[in-house]
N, CA, C and O atoms as CSV, one atom per row, in Angstrom:
chain,resi,resn,atom,element,x,y,z
A,1,MET,N,N,0.875,-1.354,-0.007
A,1,MET,CA,C,0.096,0.051,-0.066
A,1,MET,C,C,0.783,1.159,0.053
A,1,MET,O,O,0.349,2.085,-0.633
A,2,LYS,N,N,1.888,1.424,0.814
A,2,LYS,CA,C,2.971,2.341,0.649
A,2,LYS,C,C,3.319,2.748,-0.723
A,2,LYS,O,O,3.463,3.933,-1.025
A,3,ALA,N,N,3.475,1.641,-1.673
A,3,ALA,CA,C,3.907,1.846,-2.917
A,3,ALA,C,C,2.866,2.479,-3.620
A,3,ALA,O,O,3.163,3.242,-4.539
A,4,LEU,N,N,1.552,2.254,-3.292
A,4,LEU,CA,C,0.497,3.030,-4.036
A,4,LEU,C,C,0.424,4.502,-3.744
A,4,LEU,O,O,0.023,5.253,-4.634
A,5,VAL,N,N,0.806,5.016,-2.477
A,5,VAL,CA,C,0.541,6.119,-1.996
A,5,VAL,C,C,1.753,6.879,-2.658
A,5,VAL,O,O,1.561,8.049,-2.989
A,6,ALA,N,N,2.952,6.321,-2.871
A,6,ALA,CA,C,4.043,6.912,-3.466
A,6,ALA,C,C,3.772,7.121,-4.848
A,6,ALA,O,O,4.002,8.235,-5.319
A,7,LEU,N,N,3.342,6.263,-5.525
A,7,LEU,CA,C,2.872,6.074,-7.031
A,7,LEU,C,C,1.885,7.484,-7.231
A,7,LEU,O,O,2.082,8.371,-8.062
A,8,ALA,N,N,0.814,7.422,-6.262
A,8,ALA,CA,C,-0.113,8.425,-6.687
A,8,ALA,C,C,0.374,9.826,-6.228
A,8,ALA,O,O,-0.217,10.785,-6.727
A,9,LEU,N,N,1.365,10.069,-5.352
A,9,LEU,CA,C,1.938,11.403,-5.286
A,9,LEU,C,C,2.926,11.476,-6.371
A,9,LEU,O,O,3.205,12.647,-6.630
A,10,LEU,N,N,3.550,10.611,-7.094
A,10,LEU,CA,C,4.462,10.948,-8.106
A,10,LEU,C,C,3.539,11.309,-9.372
A,10,LEU,O,O,3.887,12.191,-10.157
A,11,VAL,N,N,2.385,10.608,-9.526
A,11,VAL,CA,C,1.759,11.203,-10.609
A,11,VAL,C,C,1.182,12.578,-10.386
A,11,VAL,O,O,1.136,13.334,-11.357
A,12,THR,N,N,0.730,12.993,-9.196
A,12,THR,CA,C,0.006,14.248,-8.645
A,12,THR,C,C,1.426,15.052,-8.924
A,12,THR,O,O,1.225,16.055,-9.608
A,13,GLY,N,N,2.623,14.882,-8.611
A,13,GLY,CA,C,3.718,15.600,-8.653
A,13,GLY,C,C,3.737,16.118,-10.133
A,13,GLY,O,O,3.633,17.312,-10.412
A,14,VAL,N,N,3.889,15.040,-11.127
A,14,VAL,CA,C,4.161,15.346,-12.688
A,14,VAL,C,C,2.895,16.138,-12.945
A,14,VAL,O,O,3.166,17.240,-13.421
A,15,ILE,N,N,1.596,15.926,-12.779
A,15,ILE,CA,C,0.586,17.002,-13.118
A,15,ILE,C,C,0.778,18.457,-12.867
A,15,ILE,O,O,0.437,19.364,-13.626
A,16,HIS,N,N,1.564,18.610,-11.318
A,16,HIS,CA,C,1.781,19.788,-10.976
A,16,HIS,C,C,3.027,20.482,-11.588
A,16,HIS,O,O,3.251,21.691,-11.525
A,17,LEU,N,N,3.850,19.493,-12.224
A,17,LEU,CA,C,5.058,20.087,-12.780
A,17,LEU,C,C,4.822,20.663,-14.198
A,17,LEU,O,O,5.624,21.446,-14.706
A,18,LEU,N,N,3.591,20.212,-14.876
A,18,LEU,CA,C,3.326,20.585,-16.183
A,18,LEU,C,C,3.475,22.129,-16.262
A,18,LEU,O,O,4.264,22.540,-17.112
A,19,PRO,N,N,2.851,23.005,-15.523
A,19,PRO,CA,C,2.714,24.380,-15.604
A,19,PRO,C,C,4.215,25.124,-15.567
A,19,PRO,O,O,4.454,26.312,-15.782
A,20,LEU,N,N,5.101,24.107,-15.244
A,20,LEU,CA,C,6.332,24.990,-14.971
A,20,LEU,C,C,7.154,25.346,-16.352
A,20,LEU,O,O,8.225,25.952,-16.319
A,21,ALA,N,N,6.570,24.927,-17.493
A,21,ALA,CA,C,7.113,25.250,-18.612
A,21,ALA,C,C,6.658,26.711,-18.930
A,21,ALA,O,O,7.308,27.386,-19.727
A,22,GLY,N,N,5.585,27.182,-18.333
A,22,GLY,CA,C,5.301,28.563,-18.465
A,22,GLY,C,C,6.224,29.758,-17.999
A,22,GLY,O,O,5.978,30.952,-18.170
A,23,VAL,N,N,7.388,29.188,-17.347
A,23,VAL,CA,C,8.343,30.210,-16.718
A,23,VAL,C,C,9.119,30.683,-17.906
A,23,VAL,O,O,9.873,31.648,-17.784
A,24,THR,N,N,8.956,29.953,-19.247
A,24,THR,CA,C,9.803,30.489,-20.392
A,24,THR,C,C,9.250,31.570,-20.910
A,24,THR,O,O,10.010,32.339,-21.499
A,25,GLY,N,N,7.899,31.885,-20.835
A,25,GLY,CA,C,7.354,33.150,-21.298
A,25,GLY,C,C,6.078,32.955,-21.900
A,25,GLY,O,O,5.477,31.885,-21.997
A,26,ALA,N,N,5.668,34.223,-22.347
A,26,ALA,CA,C,4.136,34.349,-22.990
A,26,ALA,C,C,3.763,33.336,-23.964
A,26,ALA,O,O,2.652,32.812,-23.889
A,27,PRO,N,N,4.648,32.993,-24.932
A,27,PRO,CA,C,4.237,32.102,-25.967
A,27,PRO,C,C,3.844,30.600,-25.442
A,27,PRO,O,O,3.023,29.856,-25.977
A,28,ARG,N,N,4.686,30.306,-24.172
A,28,ARG,CA,C,4.303,28.819,-23.685
A,28,ARG,C,C,2.971,29.020,-22.943
A,28,ARG,O,O,2.029,28.244,-23.100
A,29,LEU,N,N,2.923,30.150,-22.081
A,29,LEU,CA,C,1.748,30.403,-21.377
A,29,LEU,C,C,0.419,30.394,-22.192
A,29,LEU,O,O,-0.638,29.885,-21.817
A,30,ALA,N,N,0.623,30.978,-23.254
A,30,ALA,CA,C,-0.526,31.056,-24.369
A,30,ALA,C,C,-0.911,29.723,-24.688
A,30,ALA,O,O,-2.086,29.354,-24.696
A,31,THR,N,N,0.214,28.888,-24.992
A,31,THR,CA,C,-0.301,27.437,-25.359
A,31,THR,C,C,-0.841,26.458,-24.030
A,31,THR,O,O,-1.578,25.473,-24.065
A,32,LEU,N,N,-0.267,27.036,-23.008
A,32,LEU,CA,C,-0.876,26.149,-21.804
A,32,LEU,C,C,-2.176,26.602,-21.400
A,32,LEU,O,O,-2.910,25.785,-20.845
A,33,TYR,N,N,-2.628,27.926,-21.616
A,33,TYR,CA,C,-3.811,28.308,-20.981
A,33,TYR,C,C,-4.757,28.990,-22.205
A,33,TYR,O,O,-5.931,29.204,-21.904
A,34,GLY,N,N,-4.372,29.297,-23.392
A,34,GLY,CA,C,-4.994,29.732,-24.234
A,34,GLY,C,C,-5.360,31.309,-24.020
A,34,GLY,O,O,-6.508,31.741,-24.123
A,35,VAL,N,N,-4.332,32.027,-23.739
A,35,VAL,CA,C,-4.665,33.394,-23.070
A,35,VAL,C,C,-3.512,34.196,-23.684
A,35,VAL,O,O,-2.341,33.844,-23.538
A,36,ASP,N,N,-3.848,35.196,-24.320
A,36,ASP,CA,C,-2.572,36.156,-24.689
A,36,ASP,C,C,-2.193,37.131,-23.512
A,36,ASP,O,O,-3.013,37.889,-22.994
A,37,ILE,N,N,-1.170,37.059,-23.225
A,37,ILE,CA,C,-0.682,37.800,-22.250
A,37,ILE,C,C,0.359,38.997,-22.436
A,37,ILE,O,O,1.564,38.848,-22.636
A,38,ALA,N,N,-0.322,40.210,-22.333
A,38,ALA,CA,C,0.437,41.403,-23.267
A,38,ALA,C,C,1.028,42.090,-22.186
A,38,ALA,O,O,2.154,42.564,-22.334
A,39,ASP,N,N,0.292,42.235,-20.887
A,39,ASP,CA,C,0.727,43.123,-19.882
A,39,ASP,C,C,1.699,42.500,-19.199
A,39,ASP,O,O,1.422,41.445,-18.629
A,40,PRO,N,N,3.163,43.098,-19.125
A,40,PRO,CA,C,4.424,42.520,-18.617
A,40,PRO,C,C,4.208,42.361,-17.004
A,40,PRO,O,O,4.998,41.676,-16.354
A,41,ASN,N,N,3.197,42.965,-16.441
A,41,ASN,CA,C,3.007,42.794,-14.959
A,41,ASN,C,C,2.404,41.369,-14.700
A,41,ASN,O,O,2.830,40.540,-13.896
A,42,LEU,N,N,1.215,41.238,-15.628
A,42,LEU,CA,C,0.479,39.872,-15.463
A,42,LEU,C,C,1.361,38.719,-16.115
A,42,LEU,O,O,1.040,37.556,-15.872
A,43,LEU,N,N,2.423,38.974,-16.905
A,43,LEU,CA,C,3.181,37.889,-17.348
A,43,LEU,C,C,4.151,37.633,-16.329
A,43,LEU,O,O,4.564,36.475,-16.272
A,44,LEU,N,N,4.590,38.441,-15.537
A,44,LEU,CA,C,5.571,38.226,-14.341
A,44,LEU,C,C,4.902,37.549,-13.354
A,44,LEU,O,O,5.595,36.795,-12.671
A,45,LEU,N,N,3.617,37.632,-13.081
A,45,LEU,CA,C,2.740,36.863,-12.125
A,45,LEU,C,C,2.482,35.647,-12.555
A,45,LEU,O,O,2.402,34.704,-11.766
A,46,MET,N,N,2.320,35.512,-13.847
A,46,MET,CA,C,2.099,34.051,-14.480
A,46,MET,C,C,3.316,33.251,-14.603
A,46,MET,O,O,3.210,32.025,-14.635
A,47,ARG,N,N,4.417,33.791,-14.672
A,47,ARG,CA,C,5.743,33.075,-14.582
A,47,ARG,C,C,5.968,32.807,-13.283
A,47,ARG,O,O,6.520,31.725,-13.082
A,48,HIS,N,N,5.683,33.531,-12.236
A,48,HIS,CA,C,5.831,33.149,-10.862
A,48,HIS,C,C,4.927,32.014,-10.623
A,48,HIS,O,O,5.304,31.013,-10.013
A,49,ARG,N,N,3.959,32.129,-11.008
A,49,ARG,CA,C,2.904,30.909,-10.846
A,49,ARG,C,C,3.390,29.656,-11.256
A,49,ARG,O,O,3.086,28.602,-10.697
A,50,ALA,N,N,4.176,29.760,-12.270
A,50,ALA,CA,C,4.622,28.534,-13.019
A,50,ALA,C,C,5.776,27.819,-11.987
A,50,ALA,O,O,5.905,26.616,-11.763
A,51,VAL,N,N,6.560,28.930,-11.442
A,51,VAL,CA,C,7.532,28.530,-10.593
A,51,VAL,C,C,6.941,27.842,-9.371
A,51,VAL,O,O,7.422,26.790,-8.949
A,52,LEU,N,N,5.842,28.469,-8.773
A,52,LEU,CA,C,5.279,28.010,-7.547
A,52,LEU,C,C,4.725,26.524,-7.895
A,52,LEU,O,O,4.977,25.619,-7.100
A,53,PHE,N,N,4.010,26.269,-9.016
A,53,PHE,CA,C,3.552,24.941,-9.293
A,53,PHE,C,C,4.796,23.926,-9.334
A,53,PHE,O,O,4.781,22.885,-8.676
A,54,GLY,N,N,5.696,24.240,-10.018
A,54,GLY,CA,C,7.090,23.533,-9.876
A,54,GLY,C,C,7.430,23.095,-8.593
A,54,GLY,O,O,7.778,21.955,-8.288
A,55,LEU,N,N,7.298,24.154,-7.790
A,55,LEU,CA,C,7.939,23.661,-6.389
A,55,LEU,C,C,6.982,22.931,-5.600
A,55,LEU,O,O,7.374,22.277,-4.634
A,56,LEU,N,N,5.823,22.974,-5.901
A,56,LEU,CA,C,4.713,21.973,-5.331
A,56,LEU,C,C,4.837,20.685,-6.018
A,56,LEU,O,O,4.720,19.667,-5.336
A,57,GLY,N,N,5.066,20.589,-7.314
A,57,GLY,CA,C,5.344,19.286,-8.032
A,57,GLY,C,C,6.621,18.416,-7.474
A,57,GLY,O,O,6.602,17.208,-7.241
A,58,VAL,N,N,7.611,19.206,-7.332
A,58,VAL,CA,C,8.823,18.736,-6.745
A,58,VAL,C,C,8.505,18.269,-5.310
A,58,VAL,O,O,8.951,17.172,-4.974
A,59,TYR,N,N,7.803,18.964,-4.458
A,59,TYR,CA,C,7.514,18.507,-2.975
A,59,TYR,C,C,6.746,17.211,-3.155
A,59,TYR,O,O,7.019,16.205,-2.500
A,60,PHE,N,N,5.746,17.264,-4.092
A,60,PHE,CA,C,5.114,16.017,-4.137
A,60,PHE,C,C,5.645,14.607,-4.437
A,60,PHE,O,O,5.224,13.507,-4.076
A,61,ILE,N,N,6.863,15.015,-5.329
A,61,ILE,CA,C,7.674,13.888,-5.582
A,61,ILE,C,C,8.557,13.607,-4.334
A,61,ILE,O,O,8.788,12.456,-3.962
A,62,GLY,N,N,8.967,14.542,-3.800
A,62,GLY,CA,C,9.650,14.409,-2.598
A,62,GLY,C,C,8.896,13.444,-1.590
A,62,GLY,O,O,9.347,12.415,-1.087
A,63,ALA,N,N,7.795,13.943,-1.433
A,63,ALA,CA,C,6.757,13.316,-0.307
A,63,ALA,C,C,6.713,11.765,-0.969
A,63,ALA,O,O,6.596,10.900,-0.101
A,64,ALA,N,N,6.769,11.368,-2.058
A,64,ALA,CA,C,6.651,10.242,-2.608
A,64,ALA,C,C,7.689,9.230,-1.886
A,64,ALA,O,O,7.409,8.118,-1.438
A,65,LEU,N,N,8.974,9.879,-1.876
A,65,LEU,CA,C,10.143,9.157,-1.315
A,65,LEU,C,C,10.302,9.367,0.246
A,65,LEU,O,O,10.870,8.595,1.018
A,66,ARG,N,N,9.706,10.535,0.547
A,66,ARG,CA,C,9.878,10.883,1.967
A,66,ARG,C,C,8.397,10.705,2.787
A,66,ARG,O,O,7.619,11.656,2.862
A,67,PRO,N,N,8.131,9.549,3.317
A,67,PRO,CA,C,6.837,9.480,4.071
A,67,PRO,C,C,6.312,10.582,5.259
A,67,PRO,O,O,5.165,10.878,5.596
A,68,ALA,N,N,7.620,11.062,5.750
A,68,ALA,CA,C,7.236,12.140,6.698
A,68,ALA,C,C,6.782,13.508,6.007
A,68,ALA,O,O,6.221,14.333,6.728
A,69,TRP,N,N,6.949,13.748,4.917
A,69,TRP,CA,C,6.274,14.842,4.078
A,69,TRP,C,C,4.992,14.640,3.554
A,69,TRP,O,O,4.461,15.630,3.050
A,70,ARG,N,N,4.391,13.618,3.556
A,70,ARG,CA,C,3.282,13.091,2.778
A,70,ARG,C,C,2.139,14.042,3.243
A,70,ARG,O,O,1.539,14.634,2.346
A,71,THR,N,N,1.747,14.273,4.588
A,71,THR,CA,C,0.609,14.876,5.184
A,71,THR,C,C,0.592,16.217,4.807
A,71,THR,O,O,-0.479,16.698,4.436
A,72,SER,N,N,1.782,17.024,4.848
A,72,SER,CA,C,1.860,18.391,4.450
A,72,SER,C,C,1.630,18.485,3.026
A,72,SER,O,O,1.113,19.506,2.571
A,73,ALA,N,N,1.974,17.487,2.251
A,73,ALA,CA,C,2.101,17.460,0.857
A,73,ALA,C,C,0.667,17.709,0.339
A,73,ALA,O,O,0.235,18.603,-0.390
A,74,LEU,N,N,0.016,16.594,0.963
A,74,LEU,CA,C,-1.435,16.200,0.599
A,74,LEU,C,C,-2.438,17.445,0.909
A,74,LEU,O,O,-3.421,17.677,0.207
A,75,VAL,N,N,-2.033,18.293,2.161
A,75,VAL,CA,C,-2.768,19.307,2.562
A,75,VAL,C,C,-2.351,20.704,1.565
A,75,VAL,O,O,-3.209,21.571,1.394
A,76,ALA,N,N,-1.086,20.829,0.983
A,76,ALA,CA,C,-0.877,21.747,0.130
A,76,ALA,C,C,-1.369,21.519,-1.160
A,76,ALA,O,O,-1.661,22.543,-1.778
A,77,GLY,N,N,-1.568,20.285,-1.823
A,77,GLY,CA,C,-2.093,19.984,-2.874
A,77,GLY,C,C,-3.788,20.172,-2.984
A,77,GLY,O,O,-4.347,20.696,-3.947
A,78,PHE,N,N,-4.364,19.715,-1.975
A,78,PHE,CA,C,-5.578,19.680,-1.695
A,78,PHE,C,C,-5.971,21.361,-1.841
A,78,PHE,O,O,-6.828,21.771,-2.623
A,79,VAL,N,N,-5.401,21.979,-1.196
A,79,VAL,CA,C,-5.758,23.546,-1.041
A,79,VAL,C,C,-5.548,24.092,-2.401
A,79,VAL,O,O,-6.443,24.791,-2.876
A,80,SER,N,N,-4.452,23.854,-3.100
A,80,SER,CA,C,-4.078,24.255,-4.357
A,80,SER,C,C,-5.218,23.876,-5.439
A,80,SER,O,O,-5.858,24.684,-6.112
A,81,VAL,N,N,-5.330,22.477,-5.459
A,81,VAL,CA,C,-6.348,21.986,-6.695
A,81,VAL,C,C,-7.931,22.621,-6.356
A,81,VAL,O,O,-8.654,23.124,-7.216
A,82,VAL,N,N,-8.252,22.488,-5.039
A,82,VAL,CA,C,-9.596,22.798,-4.646
A,82,VAL,C,C,-9.698,24.336,-4.939
A,82,VAL,O,O,-10.634,24.673,-5.663
A,83,SER,N,N,-8.892,25.270,-4.490
A,83,SER,CA,C,-9.198,26.595,-4.839
A,83,SER,C,C,-9.252,26.912,-6.303
A,83,SER,O,O,-10.063,27.705,-6.781
A,84,PHE,N,N,-8.451,26.329,-6.916
A,84,PHE,CA,C,-8.524,26.569,-8.467
A,84,PHE,C,C,-9.865,26.092,-8.806
A,84,PHE,O,O,-10.526,26.868,-9.496
A,85,LEU,N,N,-10.480,24.841,-8.428
A,85,LEU,CA,C,-11.526,24.302,-9.057
A,85,LEU,C,C,-12.680,25.223,-8.588
A,85,LEU,O,O,-13.596,25.399,-9.392
A,86,VAL,N,N,-12.742,25.809,-7.422
A,86,VAL,CA,C,-13.862,26.688,-7.143
A,86,VAL,C,C,-13.713,28.061,-7.613
A,86,VAL,O,O,-14.694,28.780,-7.797
A,87,LEU,N,N,-12.554,28.432,-7.806
A,87,LEU,CA,C,-12.516,29.709,-8.829
A,87,LEU,C,C,-13.003,29.476,-10.150
A,87,LEU,O,O,-13.800,30.313,-10.573
A,88,ALA,N,N,-12.691,28.495,-10.915
A,88,ALA,CA,C,-13.040,28.072,-12.214
A,88,ALA,C,C,-14.645,28.083,-12.223
A,88,ALA,O,O,-15.373,28.602,-13.069
A,89,TRP,N,N,-15.077,27.255,-10.863
A,89,TRP,CA,C,-16.512,27.012,-11.033
A,89,TRP,C,C,-17.376,28.564,-10.972
A,89,TRP,O,O,-18.422,28.810,-11.574
A,90,LEU,N,N,-16.702,29.389,-10.176
A,90,LEU,CA,C,-17.641,30.643,-9.812
A,90,LEU,C,C,-17.127,31.515,-10.913
A,90,LEU,O,O,-17.763,32.566,-10.983
A,91,GLY,N,N,-16.252,31.408,-11.719
A,91,GLY,CA,C,-15.874,32.367,-12.721
A,91,GLY,C,C,-16.691,32.271,-13.977
A,91,GLY,O,O,-17.609,31.470,-14.151
A,92,ASP,N,N,-16.292,33.111,-14.777
A,92,ASP,CA,C,-17.288,33.098,-16.138
A,92,ASP,C,C,-16.782,31.993,-16.871
A,92,ASP,O,O,-16.077,31.146,-16.323
A,93,ALA,N,N,-17.080,31.943,-18.023
A,93,ALA,CA,C,-16.969,30.730,-18.973
A,93,ALA,C,C,-15.372,30.742,-19.112
A,93,ALA,O,O,-14.672,31.735,-18.914
A,94,THR,N,N,-14.967,29.624,-19.441
A,94,THR,CA,C,-13.538,29.320,-19.754
A,94,THR,C,C,-13.270,28.855,-20.969
A,94,THR,O,O,-14.194,28.323,-21.585
A,95,ASN,N,N,-11.958,28.952,-21.579
A,95,ASN,CA,C,-11.678,28.379,-22.743
A,95,ASN,C,C,-11.308,26.738,-22.668
A,95,ASN,O,O,-11.200,26.038,-21.661
A,96,ALA,N,N,-11.164,26.398,-23.971
A,96,ALA,CA,C,-10.665,24.813,-23.935
A,96,ALA,C,C,-9.320,24.501,-23.193
A,96,ALA,O,O,-9.181,23.477,-22.525
A,97,GLN,N,N,-8.497,25.293,-23.323
A,97,GLN,CA,C,-7.234,25.064,-22.341
A,97,GLN,C,C,-7.391,25.094,-20.912
A,97,GLN,O,O,-6.899,24.251,-20.161
A,98,ILE,N,N,-8.081,26.072,-20.548
A,98,ILE,CA,C,-8.357,26.283,-18.949
A,98,ILE,C,C,-9.494,24.928,-18.754
A,98,ILE,O,O,-9.434,24.397,-17.646
A,99,GLY,N,N,-10.339,24.441,-19.571
A,99,GLY,CA,C,-10.905,23.259,-19.263
A,99,GLY,C,C,-10.066,22.079,-19.283
A,99,GLY,O,O,-10.499,21.215,-18.519
A,100,ARG,N,N,-8.997,21.749,-19.910
A,100,ARG,CA,C,-8.066,20.824,-19.720
A,100,ARG,C,C,-7.464,21.021,-18.390
A,100,ARG,O,O,-7.093,20.018,-17.781
A,101,VAL,N,N,-7.286,22.464,-17.735
A,101,VAL,CA,C,-6.572,22.367,-16.518
A,101,VAL,C,C,-7.592,22.001,-15.476
A,101,VAL,O,O,-7.201,21.389,-14.482
A,102,VAL,N,N,-8.809,22.302,-15.602
A,102,VAL,CA,C,-9.720,21.807,-14.762
A,102,VAL,C,C,-9.716,20.424,-14.624
A,102,VAL,O,O,-9.567,19.903,-13.518
A,103,ALA,N,N,-9.892,19.664,-15.830
A,103,ALA,CA,C,-9.816,18.241,-16.027
A,103,ALA,C,C,-8.734,17.685,-15.229
A,103,ALA,O,O,-8.984,16.831,-14.378
A,104,ALA,N,N,-7.567,18.095,-15.434
A,104,ALA,CA,C,-6.300,17.715,-14.843
A,104,ALA,C,C,-6.410,17.817,-13.541
A,104,ALA,O,O,-6.017,16.844,-12.897
A,105,ASP,N,N,-6.943,18.953,-12.816
A,105,ASP,CA,C,-7.004,19.218,-11.353
A,105,ASP,C,C,-7.893,18.228,-10.952
A,105,ASP,O,O,-7.590,17.663,-9.901
A,106,LEU,N,N,-9.117,17.794,-11.625
A,106,LEU,CA,C,-9.904,16.856,-11.129
A,106,LEU,C,C,-9.406,15.628,-11.124
A,106,LEU,O,O,-9.969,14.897,-10.309
A,107,VAL,N,N,-8.465,15.082,-11.800
A,107,VAL,CA,C,-7.488,13.810,-11.907
A,107,VAL,C,C,-6.808,13.851,-10.631
A,107,VAL,O,O,-6.844,12.921,-9.825
A,108,ALA,N,N,-6.008,15.252,-10.403
A,108,ALA,CA,C,-5.098,15.436,-9.265
A,108,ALA,C,C,-5.923,15.243,-7.836
A,108,ALA,O,O,-5.551,14.581,-6.867
A,109,LEU,N,N,-6.859,15.826,-7.946
A,109,LEU,CA,C,-7.875,15.813,-6.841
A,109,LEU,C,C,-8.398,14.313,-6.394
A,109,LEU,O,O,-8.461,14.001,-5.205
A,110,ASP,N,N,-8.774,13.392,-7.485
A,110,ASP,CA,C,-9.039,12.295,-7.151
A,110,ASP,C,C,-7.834,11.478,-6.588
A,110,ASP,O,O,-8.023,10.756,-5.609
A,111,GLY,N,N,-6.734,11.553,-7.108
A,111,GLY,CA,C,-5.519,11.039,-6.907
A,111,GLY,C,C,-4.996,11.629,-5.512
A,111,GLY,O,O,-4.279,10.948,-4.779
A,112,GLU,N,N,-5.340,12.765,-5.227
A,112,GLU,CA,C,-4.852,13.144,-3.724
A,112,GLU,C,C,-5.924,12.580,-2.862
A,112,GLU,O,O,-5.542,12.255,-1.738
A,113,ALA,N,N,-7.216,12.386,-3.144
A,113,ALA,CA,C,-8.264,11.875,-2.362
A,113,ALA,C,C,-7.743,10.379,-1.937
A,113,ALA,O,O,-7.737,9.948,-0.784
A,114,ALA,N,N,-7.288,9.645,-3.159
A,114,ALA,CA,C,-6.887,8.196,-2.822
A,114,ALA,C,C,-5.469,8.206,-1.954
A,114,ALA,O,O,-5.164,7.265,-1.222
A,115,ASP,N,N,-4.764,9.209,-2.100
A,115,ASP,CA,C,-3.658,9.411,-1.336
A,115,ASP,C,C,-4.093,9.601,0.193
A,115,ASP,O,O,-3.536,8.941,1.070
A,116,VAL,N,N,-4.925,10.358,0.437
A,116,VAL,CA,C,-5.326,10.481,1.847
A,116,VAL,C,C,-5.974,9.353,2.386
A,116,VAL,O,O,-5.637,8.932,3.492
A,117,ARG,N,N,-6.987,8.744,1.639
A,117,ARG,CA,C,-7.451,7.427,2.113
A,117,ARG,C,C,-6.538,6.325,2.317
A,117,ARG,O,O,-6.700,5.559,3.267
A,118,LEU,N,N,-5.474,6.174,1.393
A,118,LEU,CA,C,-4.194,5.259,1.784
A,118,LEU,C,C,-3.683,5.611,2.743
A,118,LEU,O,O,-3.490,4.756,3.607
A,119,HIS,N,N,-3.247,7.025,2.999
A,119,HIS,CA,C,-2.446,7.248,4.058
A,119,HIS,C,C,-3.229,7.325,5.608
A,119,HIS,O,O,-2.711,7.542,6.703
A,120,GLN,N,N,-4.352,7.120,5.340
A,120,GLN,CA,C,-5.291,7.107,6.695
A,120,GLN,C,C,-5.170,5.628,7.006
A,120,GLN,O,O,-4.819,5.370,8.157
A,121,VAL,N,N,-5.378,4.699,6.260
A,121,VAL,CA,C,-5.335,3.255,6.318
A,121,VAL,C,C,-4.029,2.821,6.726
A,121,VAL,O,O,-3.975,2.025,7.664
A,122,LEU,N,N,-2.853,3.251,6.121
A,122,LEU,CA,C,-1.434,2.978,6.738
A,122,LEU,C,C,-1.526,3.426,8.086
A,122,LEU,O,O,-1.291,2.583,8.952
A,123,HIS,N,N,-1.801,4.508,8.416
A,123,HIS,CA,C,-1.625,5.247,9.780
A,123,HIS,C,C,-2.542,4.438,10.675
A,123,HIS,O,O,-2.282,4.346,11.875
A,124,ALA,N,N,-3.672,3.808,10.113
A,124,ALA,CA,C,-4.741,3.318,11.185
A,124,ALA,C,C,-3.866,1.750,11.407
A,124,ALA,O,O,-3.865,1.175,12.495
A,125,ALA,N,N,-3.353,1.363,10.529
A,125,ALA,CA,C,-2.601,-0.249,10.504
A,125,ALA,C,C,-1.572,-0.019,11.376
A,125,ALA,O,O,-1.454,-0.868,12.259
A,126,ARG,N,N,-0.680,1.022,11.378
A,126,ARG,CA,C,0.474,1.031,12.203
A,126,ARG,C,C,-0.089,1.247,13.642
A,126,ARG,O,O,0.345,0.585,14.585
A,127,ASP,N,N,-0.885,2.014,13.765
A,127,ASP,CA,C,-1.451,2.511,15.114
A,127,ASP,C,C,-2.084,1.241,15.786
A,127,ASP,O,O,-1.922,1.016,16.986
A,128,ALA,N,N,-2.767,0.472,15.012
A,128,ALA,CA,C,-3.279,-0.944,15.310
A,128,ALA,C,C,-2.083,-1.779,15.902
A,128,ALA,O,O,-1.931,-2.235,17.036
A,129,THR,N,N,-1.321,-1.836,14.844
A,129,THR,CA,C,0.108,-2.558,15.295
A,129,THR,C,C,0.682,-2.212,16.639
A,129,THR,O,O,1.011,-3.071,17.457
A,130,LEU,N,N,0.792,-0.863,16.840
A,130,LEU,CA,C,1.415,-0.118,18.100
A,130,LEU,C,C,0.623,-0.638,19.021
A,130,LEU,O,O,1.143,-1.332,19.894
A,131,HIS,N,N,-0.692,-0.431,19.024
A,131,HIS,CA,C,-1.594,-0.885,20.019
A,131,HIS,C,C,-1.452,-2.440,20.719
A,131,HIS,O,O,-1.407,-2.788,21.898
A,132,VAL,N,N,-1.410,-3.108,19.611
A,132,VAL,CA,C,-1.394,-4.735,19.760
A,132,VAL,C,C,-0.009,-4.878,20.628
A,132,VAL,O,O,0.029,-5.477,21.703
A,133,SER,N,N,1.105,-4.258,20.025
A,133,SER,CA,C,2.323,-4.344,20.706
A,133,SER,C,C,2.260,-4.053,22.100
A,133,SER,O,O,2.692,-4.806,22.972
A,134,PHE,N,N,1.640,-2.798,22.326
A,134,PHE,CA,C,1.590,-2.430,23.724
A,134,PHE,C,C,0.937,-3.336,24.434
A,134,PHE,O,O,1.504,-3.611,25.491
A,135,ARG,N,N,-0.263,-4.015,24.187
A,135,ARG,CA,C,-1.006,-4.687,24.859
A,135,ARG,C,C,-0.414,-6.130,25.199
A,135,ARG,O,O,-0.707,-6.682,26.260
A,136,ILE,N,N,0.363,-6.671,24.333
A,136,ILE,CA,C,1.224,-7.837,24.606
A,136,ILE,C,C,2.230,-7.568,25.538
A,136,ILE,O,O,2.512,-8.468,26.329
A,137,ARG,N,N,2.857,-6.447,25.602
A,137,ARG,CA,C,3.905,-6.196,26.400
A,137,ARG,C,C,3.564,-5.976,27.946
A,137,ARG,O,O,4.220,-6.330,28.926
A,138,LEU,N,N,2.374,-5.303,27.885
A,138,LEU,CA,C,1.906,-4.781,29.340
A,138,LEU,C,C,0.534,-5.762,29.590
A,138,LEU,O,O,-0.322,-5.769,28.705
A,139,PRO,N,N,0.342,-6.591,30.815
A,139,PRO,CA,C,-0.547,-7.180,31.259
A,139,PRO,C,C,-2.106,-6.304,31.342
A,139,PRO,O,O,-3.103,-6.861,31.802
């Protein structure tokens, strides 16, 4: 089961690394999101957003390898994905590229939900094992 949690975190990490390509500039951001970014201030903000997604993706991949990071990675990913989905749902109509981002975030959210469930099962199993060990040692 630990391997499934790690695999789900790796997949979620890769999904979050995809926007990192936007750091290269407006043409790549236009391809990713289907928007023309002419304002240099908005371009700066979107490129910074790409870096932040890259950091989050790297953190997910790190959490796949370091179990101690998993809870905080799951919380960060959940907040990131749900906030975007809520903003997309509340906003005006979106283009096809943004629709793909919404679809990818729904996949990531499903993966994160599976991560949380597996994480809880593993912790429950560990706690049960500790409890059984404790009861065996002490009458």
